[in-house]
SERO-4910 file (N, C-alpha, C, O; in steps of 0.05 Angstrom, whole numbers):
BEGIN
 pado doro    nc1    nc2    nc3   cac1   cac2   cac3    cc1    cc2    cc3    oc1    oc2    oc3
  Met    A      3   -542   -245      1   -522   -230    -21   -525   -213    -22   -510   -193
  Ala    A    -40   -544   -216    -66   -542   -206    -66   -546   -178    -50   -561   -168
  Val    A    -85   -533   -163    -85   -531   -134   -117   -520   -130   -130   -499   -128
  Asn    A   -121   -560   -130   -160   -547   -125   -168   -552    -93   -158   -563    -74
  Gly    A   -195   -534   -100   -199   -531    -69   -190   -506    -54   -201   -498    -34
  Lys    A   -170   -495    -66   -161   -478    -45   -173   -443    -54   -187   -437    -73
  Ser    A   -165   -431    -40   -180   -400    -43   -158   -380    -40   -139   -380    -24
  Ala    A   -164   -365    -57   -143   -338    -61   -162   -310    -61   -184   -308    -70
  Leu    A   -147   -291    -48   -164   -265    -46   -129   -244    -66   -105   -243    -58
  Val    A   -139   -235    -88   -131   -216   -101   -138   -190   -104   -160   -184   -114
  Thr    A   -119   -169    -96   -124   -140    -86   -121   -127   -116   -104   -138   -130
  Gly    A   -136   -109   -127   -133    -98   -152   -131   -111   -165   -112   -113   -180
  Gly    A   -157   -132   -165   -157   -162   -189   -179   -146   -206   -198   -159   -215
  Gly    A   -179   -121   -210   -208   -117   -233   -188   -113   -265   -196   -120   -287
  Lys    A   -165   -103   -261   -148    -91   -284   -119   -116   -288   -113   -134   -273
  Asn    A   -111   -109   -306    -83   -111   -323    -68   -137   -295    -78   -159   -294
  Ile    A    -51   -131   -279    -38   -148   -274    -53   -168   -255    -51   -192   -252
  Gly    A    -67   -150   -244    -91   -166   -221   -113   -179   -227   -125   -192   -210
  Arg    A   -123   -175   -263   -137   -187   -276   -125   -218   -284   -137   -239   -286
  Ala    A   -101   -213   -288    -83   -237   -300    -87   -258   -284    -98   -279   -289
  Cys    A    -71   -244   -248    -73   -269   -233    -95   -274   -227    -95   -296   -215
  Val    A   -121   -265   -229   -143   -285   -217   -147   -304   -236   -151   -327   -230
  Leu    A   -145   -291   -270   -158   -312   -286   -135   -345   -281   -142   -368   -280
  Gly    A   -110   -335   -280    -96   -350   -280   -101   -370   -250   -104   -393   -257
  Leu    A   -103   -367   -228   -103   -377   -210   -131   -394   -206   -132   -415   -194
  Ala    A   -155   -381   -219   -180   -396   -225   -180   -412   -251   -201   -420   -260
  Glu    A   -158   -416   -262   -155   -439   -290   -146   -463   -268   -156   -485   -267
  Asp    A   -123   -451   -249   -104   -473   -233   -121   -479   -206   -109   -479   -185
  Gly    A   -146   -483   -207   -167   -492   -193   -181   -477   -159   -197   -484   -142
  Phe    A   -162   -450   -166   -167   -435   -135   -194   -411   -142   -195   -391   -157
  Asn    A   -216   -423   -123   -240   -401   -121   -218   -374   -115   -195   -374   -105
  Val    A   -235   -350   -126   -218   -328   -122   -244   -300   -107   -268   -295   -109
  Ala    A   -222   -288    -92   -240   -267    -85   -226   -243    -96   -201   -244    -94
  Ile    A   -235   -226   -106   -231   -202   -121   -241   -179   -108   -264   -174   -100
  Asn    A   -216   -161   -105   -217   -133    -91   -214   -111   -111   -196   -110   -128
  Gly    A   -230    -95   -108   -231    -68   -123   -229    -46   -104   -231    -50    -80
  Ser    A   -226    -25   -112   -229     -4    -94   -254     13   -110   -268     28    -96
  Ser    A   -259     12   -137   -274     32   -152   -292     23   -169   -316     28   -166
  Asp    A   -283      6   -188   -290     -5   -214   -306    -35   -208   -293    -56   -206
  Arg    A   -332    -34   -207   -349    -52   -197   -349    -66   -209   -348    -91   -204
  Ala    A   -353    -51   -236   -360    -70   -267   -338    -86   -275   -337   -111   -277
  Ala    A   -313    -63   -281   -290    -89   -281   -287   -121   -264   -279   -142   -274
  Cys    A   -296   -118   -234   -287   -133   -218   -308   -155   -224   -300   -179   -223
  Asp    A   -336   -148   -230   -351   -169   -239   -351   -185   -266   -360   -207   -271
  Ala    A   -337   -162   -284   -333   -181   -312   -305   -205   -308   -303   -224   -322
  Val    A   -289   -200   -290   -269   -218   -282   -283   -242   -267   -281   -266   -272
  Ala    A   -292   -234   -254   -313   -248   -241   -325   -275   -255   -321   -299   -247
  Lys    A   -340   -266   -279   -351   -280   -294   -332   -293   -318   -343   -309   -334
  Glu    A   -309   -286   -320   -292   -290   -338   -280   -315   -317   -273   -333   -333
  Ala    A   -277   -322   -296   -261   -336   -282   -275   -355   -277   -262   -377   -277
  Glu    A   -302   -356   -271   -321   -377   -265   -329   -400   -286   -342   -421   -284
  Lys    A   -313   -383   -311   -316   -401   -329   -293   -431   -332   -293   -450   -348
  Phe    A   -277   -424   -311   -259   -450   -305   -273   -467   -285   -261   -485   -274
  Gly    A   -295   -463   -280   -311   -478   -257   -306   -474   -226   -310   -491   -208
  Val    A   -298   -452   -222   -289   -444   -189   -306   -416   -184   -314   -400   -201
  Lys    A   -309   -417   -155   -327   -396   -144   -314   -372   -150   -294   -374   -163
  Thr    A   -324   -348   -142   -314   -324   -137   -330   -306   -125   -354   -306   -130
  Leu    A   -320   -292   -112   -327   -262    -94   -322   -246   -106   -298   -248   -113
  Val    A   -333   -225   -115   -323   -194   -113   -336   -179    -82   -357   -180    -70
  Val    A   -310   -166    -75   -318   -152    -50   -299   -129    -57   -275   -132    -63
  Met    A   -314    -99    -52   -302    -81    -63   -291    -70    -33   -301    -80    -13
  Gly    A   -269    -48    -31   -268    -39     -8   -226    -15    -15   -209    -14    -33
  Asp    A   -228     -3      8   -201      6      7   -181     -4     15   -183    -10     39
  Val    A   -167     -7      8   -141    -33     22   -123     -9     39   -107    -14     56
  Gly    A   -129     14     33   -113     33     47   -120     44     73   -109     63     84
  Lys    A   -146     26     84   -146     33    103   -156      6    131   -176     -7    129
  Pro    A   -143      3    147   -140    -26    166   -175    -33    173   -179    -55    182
  Ala    A   -190    -22    170   -213    -36    180   -225    -47    155   -238    -68    154
  Glu    A   -219    -28    132   -230    -44    107   -215    -69    112   -225    -90    120
  Cys    A   -187    -64    106   -174    -95     95   -187   -118    117   -197   -138    107
  Lys    A   -189   -117    143   -204   -135    168   -230   -148    145   -232   -172    141
  Arg    A   -250   -127    133   -269   -133    132   -266   -151     98   -276   -173     94
  Ile    A   -253   -138     79   -246   -153     60   -236   -184     60   -246   -204     50
  Ala    A   -213   -181     74   -210   -217     86   -231   -230    103   -232   -255    103
  Asp    A   -245   -218    115   -267   -225    130   -291   -243    110   -297   -267    112
  Glu    A   -298   -228     95   -317   -240     73   -309   -263     54   -325   -279     45
  Ala    A   -281   -263     48   -266   -282     37   -270   -307     54   -278   -328     45
  Ile    A   -262   -301     83   -263   -329     91   -281   -338     99   -283   -362    104
  Lys    A   -303   -316    103   -336   -327    113   -341   -339     81   -351   -362     82
  Ala    A   -338   -332     61   -348   -344     36   -335   -371     33   -350   -390     27
  Phe    A   -307   -376     36   -288   -395     19   -275   -408     44   -261   -427     38
  Gly    A   -274   -402     79   -265   -423     94   -243   -411     98   -246   -407    123
  Thr    A   -225   -402     93   -195   -401     91   -192   -374     65   -210   -369     49
  Val    A   -168   -362     66   -164   -356     50   -126   -367     48   -107   -363     63
  Asp    A   -128   -383     19    -99   -403     22    -81   -388     12    -58   -389     20
  Ala    A    -89   -369     -9    -66   -358    -19    -75   -323    -25    -97   -314    -33
  Leu    A    -48   -309    -17    -56   -276    -11    -46   -262    -25    -23   -257    -17
  Leu    A    -55   -246    -55    -40   -236    -73    -48   -205    -75    -67   -195    -87
  Asn    A    -23   -190    -53    -25   -156    -46    -16   -143    -76      7   -138    -84
  Asn    A    -39   -140    -89    -28   -127   -113    -37    -96   -116    -25    -80   -131
  Ala    A    -54    -92   -103    -69    -64   -108    -47    -44   -100    -36    -50    -78
  Ala    A    -36    -21   -112    -16      1   -107    -26     30   -128    -37     33   -150
  Leu    A    -17     44   -111    -15     71   -120     10     80   -130     30     70   -120
  Arg    A     13    100   -150     41    106   -158     36    126   -172     37    128   -196
  Pro    A     28    150   -149     34    184   -157     53    190   -166     72    174   -165
  Asn    A     56    217   -180     86    226   -190     78    252   -181     60    265   -192
  Lys    A     97    262   -151     95    284   -138    123    291   -131    137    272   -123
  Pro    A    134    315   -132    161    316   -124    162    322    -89    146    337    -78
  Phe    A    181    310    -77    181    306    -52    178    329    -36    164    330    -15
  Leu    A    194    352    -48    183    375    -28    152    383    -34    143    400    -18
  Glu    A    135    373    -53    106    381    -48     86    367    -34     62    366    -33
  Met    A    106    355    -24     82    329    -16     77    338     20     93    346     37
  Thr    A     50    332     20     46    338     42     35    304     59     28    282     52
  Asp    A     38    315     79     38    289     96     12    269     96     13    245     99
  Ala    A    -13    285     90    -24    260     84    -25    250     53    -46    236     49
  Asp    A    -14    252     36     -8    248     10     18    228      8     22    213    -11
  Trp    A     37    230     35     50    210     43     42    180     51     51    158     42
  Glu    A     21    189     72      5    169     87     -9    154     74    -11    131     82
  Arg    A    -24    164     49    -38    154     33    -27    131     13    -39    111      7
  Val    A      1    138      2     10    119     -1     25     97      3     33     82    -14
  Ile    A     28     98     26     46     82     48     20     59     57     21     35     61
  Asp    A      9     69     58    -23     46     68    -36     41     55    -58     31     62
  Val    A    -29     46     19    -50     28      3    -27     11    -13    -36     -9    -26
  Asp    A      8     17    -13     23      0    -31     38    -14     -7     53    -33    -13
  Met    A     37     -6     26     50    -24     41     34    -28     67     40    -49     78
  Asn    A     18    -17     77      5    -25    105    -17    -46     98    -23    -66    111
  Ala    A    -29    -33     69    -50    -65     71    -43    -88     66    -58   -107     70
  Ala    A    -17    -92     56     -8   -115     57     -6   -132     81    -15   -155     83
  Ile    A     11   -112    108     10   -121    128    -19   -128    140    -24   -151    146
  Trp    A    -36   -110    142    -59   -116    146    -83   -140    132   -100   -152    144
  Leu    A    -78   -139    115    -88   -159     99    -70   -199    106    -73   -223    102
  Ser    A    -58   -184    116    -25   -217    119    -44   -224    150    -55   -245    158
  Arg    A    -40   -195    163    -51   -202    187    -77   -221    190    -78   -241    205
  Ala    A   -101   -210    171   -122   -230    182   -123   -247    166   -144   -259    170
  Cys    A   -106   -259    141   -110   -286    131    -91   -303    142    -97   -327    141
  Leu    A    -65   -296    156    -50   -316    163    -59   -330    179    -52   -354    174
  Pro    A    -77   -325    204    -83   -346    226    -96   -368    219    -97   -387    234
  Gly    A   -112   -368    185   -129   -390    176   -109   -409    167   -111   -433    171
  Met    A    -83   -393    148    -62   -417    145    -44   -429    153    -30   -447    144
  Val    A    -44   -410    181    -34   -425    201    -45   -449    212    -31   -468    216
  Thr    A    -71   -450    219    -82   -477    223    -85   -490    211    -89   -512    221
  Lys    A    -83   -487    181    -81   -506    157    -60   -528    151    -61   -551    142
  Gly    A    -34   -505    163    -13   -514    153     -9   -506    124      3   -521    109
  Trp    A    -16   -488    117    -14   -491     77    -20   -458     76    -38   -447     89
  Gly    A      0   -443     59     -7   -421     54     13   -404     33     37   -411     32
  Arg    A      5   -383     15     15   -370      5     13   -339      4     -9   -329      0
  Ile    A     29   -327      7     37   -293      7     45   -285    -25     67   -294    -30
  Val    A     36   -273    -44     55   -260    -56     55   -231    -51     34   -223    -42
  Asn    A     78   -210    -54     65   -188    -50     84   -179    -73    102   -193    -81
  Phe    A     74   -149    -84     84   -137   -113    103   -120   -102     96   -107    -83
  Ala    A    126   -117   -111    150    -91   -112    144    -76   -131    122    -65   -133
  Gly    A    165    -72   -150    162    -59   -176    192    -59   -176    208    -69   -160
  Met    A    194    -46   -197    227    -33   -199    239    -11   -179    262     -7   -171
  Asn    A    208      8   -169    219     23   -154    227     18   -131    231     37   -116
  Ala    A    231     -7   -121    245    -20    -99    273    -21   -104    291    -18    -87
  Ile    A    273    -27   -131    306    -32   -135    316     -9   -136    333     -2   -120
  His    A    308      7   -154    318     27   -160    319     57   -155    336     74   -160
  Gly    A    295     58   -142    281     88   -133    266    107   -155    271     99   -177
  His    A    253    124   -155    243    138   -165    240    167   -169    224    178   -154
  Ala    A    248    179   -183    246    214   -174    217    217   -177    202    208   -194
  Gly    A    210    233   -155    171    240   -151    162    215   -144    138    215   -146
  Arg    A    171    193   -136    155    180   -127    167    169    -99    168    145    -95
  Ala    A    175    188    -83    187    174    -60    177    153    -41    188    133    -31
  Pro    A    147    164    -38    131    139    -12    127    117    -31    109    101    -24
  Val    A    139    112    -55    126     95    -69    156     71    -67    158     47    -61
  Ser    A    166     84    -72    205     72    -68    200     52    -34    202     28    -29
  Val    A    195     78    -17    196     75      8    187     53     19    196     42     39
  Ala    A    160     44      2    134     26      6    136      2      2    127    -18     14
  Lys    A    153      4    -20    153    -17    -40    190    -40    -24    193    -64    -21
  His    A    207    -19    -20    230    -27     -5    213    -45     25    217    -68     31
  Gly    A    192    -23     41    185    -34     60    169    -73     57    170    -92     71
  Ile    A    157    -66     31    139    -91     17    163   -119     17    160   -143     21
  Trp    A    185   -106     11    205   -131     -4    218   -139     25    231   -159     26
  Gly    A    212   -118     60    230   -128     72    206   -143     90    214   -156    110
  Leu    A    183   -141     86    153   -153    106    155   -184     86    145   -205     95
  Ser    A    170   -185     60    159   -211     49    187   -227     66    184   -249     77
  Lys    A    214   -213     66    235   -233     80    222   -237    107    223   -261    113
  Ala    A    212   -223    124    214   -224    156    181   -247    155    184   -266    170
  Leu    A    161   -247    144    145   -266    143    152   -295    124    139   -315    126
  Ala    A    172   -293    108    179   -326    104    195   -328    122    190   -352    126
  Met    A    213   -324    139    222   -330    159    208   -341    191    216   -359    206
  Glu    A    188   -325    194    172   -331    210    149   -355    210    141   -369    229
  Phe    A    140   -355    181    114   -376    181    130   -393    158    118   -414    156
  Gly    A    152   -392    139    160   -414    135    156   -445    146    147   -464    133
  Pro    A    167   -447    177    170   -466    184    134   -479    199    132   -499    213
  Lys    A    119   -466    192     94   -470    194     78   -473    162     54   -470    158
  Gly    A     95   -480    145     85   -489    117     80   -457    100     90   -465     79
  Ile    A     76   -441     96     75   -419     88     91   -404     77    108   -397     93
  Thr    A     95   -394     53    114   -379     35    105   -351     34     82   -342     38
  Thr    A    127   -339     28    118   -307     24    143   -301     11    165   -305     20
  Asn    A    138   -290    -13    147   -281    -31    150   -256    -51    129   -260    -63
  Thr    A    162   -233    -63    163   -203    -76    156   -216   -107    168   -237   -114
  Ile    A    134   -202   -126    146   -205   -154    148   -178   -157    130   -164   -149
  Ser    A    177   -162   -172    177   -147   -186    174   -141   -207    191   -145   -224
  Pro    A    150   -127   -214    148   -126   -249    167   -103   -262    181    -87   -250
  Gly    A    165   -105   -280    183    -81   -303    164    -67   -319    140    -68   -313
  Pro    A    173    -54   -338    146    -41   -351    127    -62   -370    134    -78   -388
  Ile    A    100    -59   -359     81    -80   -372     62    -60   -381     60    -36   -374
  Ala    A     47    -75   -400     28    -52   -415     -1    -83   -410      1   -107   -407
  Pro    A    -20    -69   -412    -26    -44   -417    -22    -25   -393    -36    -31   -373
  Asp    A     -7     -5   -390     -5     12   -354     -4     31   -367      4     33   -390
  Val    A    -18     57   -347    -23     85   -345      2    106   -364      3    124   -381
  Glu    A     19     88   -348     50    102   -350     46    106   -387     43    125   -402
  Glu    A     50     76   -393     60     70   -427     40     83   -440     51     93   -459
  Lys    A     13     88   -440     -9    104   -448     -4    128   -451     -3    137   -474
  Asn    A      2    144   -427     16    172   -425     38    179   -437     38    203   -445
  Ala    A     55    166   -440     77    169   -446     91    177   -470     93    160   -487
  Ser    A    102    200   -476    112    198   -506    126    183   -516    140    169   -501
  Ala    A    129    177   -548    144    162   -561    169    165   -553    181    144   -556
  Gln    A    181    181   -544    211    186   -535    213    168   -512    232    152   -509
  Ala    A    187    173   -491    201    161   -466    192    127   -464    201    110   -449
  Arg    A    176    125   -481    168     90   -486    200     80   -501    215     64   -490
  Ala    A    206     92   -524    237     83   -539    257     87   -508    268     67   -498
  Gln    A    258    104   -501    277    108   -485    271     87   -455    291     85   -439
  Thr    A    251     76   -449    242     55   -426    247     27   -446    252      8   -431
  Leu    A    246     21   -467    253      3   -473    277     -2   -494    276    -19   -513
  Ala    A    292     11   -489    327     14   -494    334      1   -469    354    -14   -475
  Arg    A    329     -2   -450    336    -17   -420    328    -44   -428    341    -63   -418
  Val    A    314    -47   -440    301    -78   -437    304    -96   -453    288    -97   -471
  Pro    A    326   -116   -452    338   -135   -472    316   -144   -491    320   -148   -515
  Leu    A    295   -146   -478    268   -162   -486    261   -144   -519    253   -152   -540
  Gly    A    267   -124   -511    251    -98   -521    233   -100   -534    231   -103   -559
  Arg    A    208   -100   -509    182   -103   -515    174    -93   -486    190    -94   -467
  Phe    A    159    -86   -485    133    -83   -453    122   -112   -448    113   -127   -465
  Gly    A    124   -116   -422    121   -143   -415     85   -145   -415     71   -125   -415
  Lys    A     77   -169   -414     52   -172   -411     40   -182   -381     52   -196   -366
  Pro    A     12   -170   -374      2   -177   -353      0   -210   -340      3   -216   -317
  Val    A     -6   -223   -360     -9   -252   -361     24   -258   -355     27   -278   -341
  Glu    A     45   -246   -362     73   -258   -358     73   -255   -329     82   -275   -316
  Val    A     64   -236   -316     75   -229   -285     56   -250   -274     66   -264   -256
  Ala    A     30   -254   -281      8   -275   -277     28   -301   -267     28   -310   -244
  Ala    A     42   -310   -286     50   -336   -288     75   -338   -266     84   -360   -259
  Ala    A     83   -314   -257    103   -326   -234     85   -324   -214     92   -338   -195
  Ala    A     66   -314   -209     46   -315   -182     38   -343   -188     44   -361   -172
  Arg    A     28   -345   -204     11   -377   -215     36   -398   -200     25   -412   -182
  Leu    A     58   -403   -202     82   -417   -199     87   -409   -169     94   -430   -158
  Leu    A     85   -388   -151     94   -390   -124     71   -398   -114     79   -407    -92
  Val    A     49   -401   -114     25   -405   -106     15   -434   -112     -6   -445   -105
  Ser    A     32   -442   -123     24   -476   -129     41   -489   -106     54   -479    -88
  Glu    A     37   -522   -115     55   -538   -106     79   -543   -119     96   -556   -106
  Gly    A     85   -535   -143    106   -538   -151    127   -515   -138    151   -520   -134
  Gly    A    114   -489   -132    133   -466   -120    141   -466    -84    150   -447    -71
  Ala    A    132   -496    -72    130   -499    -58    158   -489    -31    155   -483     -7
  Tyr    A    186   -492    -49    208   -492    -35    218   -462    -39    238   -454    -28
  Ile    A    199   -444    -61    207   -411    -56    201   -400    -41    177   -396    -40
  Asn    A    218   -387    -20    204   -371      1    227   -349     12    250   -351     18
  Gly    A    211   -332     11    226   -305     15    253   -296     -3    276   -290      3
  Gln    A    235   -300    -34    252   -291    -53    239   -262    -66    217   -255    -58
  Met    A    254   -247    -87    241   -233   -105    243   -235   -131    265   -228   -141
  Ile    A    226   -243   -147    227   -250   -162    220   -228   -185    197   -219   -184
  Ala    A    243   -216   -213    235   -197   -225    224   -208   -243    232   -230   -250
  Val    A    193   -193   -262    192   -201   -284    191   -169   -301    173   -151   -304
  Asn    A    221   -173   -313    223   -145   -330    237   -146   -347    253   -128   -351
  Gly    A    236   -169   -367    246   -168   -384    282   -165   -385    293   -164   -407
  Gly    A    296   -165   -364    331   -169   -361    336   -146   -348    360   -140   -344
  Gly    A    315   -127   -339    329   -102   -317    323    -79   -318    338    -64   -305
  Ala    A    298    -64   -335    292    -40   -344    278    -38   -311    267    -53   -296
  Thr    A    286    -11   -311    269     16   -290    249     20   -298    234     36   -288
***
């Protein structure tokens, strides 16, 4: 799995799946730029853990829901490491709000963070990948992109858009040595929903998981590590579900 000397940018890298991806990539030899929106301490802590693998890290805080911030985040990572060889668009919002109660601002905020950020960051990082003839983009969808979710219309729309973006970029940039794929996690712990859900709600969720348990962030990160490795070089334009067998 080792890919020494290359660099990655992980959004939402301070906690949960993002944190697991940062540490996994560091173990595989990637220098890692860690983006977070508010919790600088969490990002700094992950950076210190990652550096134990002998790689360089950069913490770059910023709101990926704003195009200028996405460009600045990418530019700082490129300045630090030369290029962003692997881009993991992990940051996301998942608010619950009835469709008829949503304002335009509510809708646009979710679309910007959950979908447009991947567009803006890919646009910023792809030129360097094209120049090197090597690159990896990993987008994160989730089961909202497959089954939809009541109360989360903009999330479902954005995650469907992420899947479409991945397929389009895979076709356009595959000939240039760049792969683009999507990971669709199922119910993963620790997760806000799991912590806030009632015992009955958790049981209902697990009843739909053949493996009978919540997934772990490290198990999602394992898929990301494969996709950005040399061993994953022939996987392009795919959605990999890490969901224990089909839970929504």
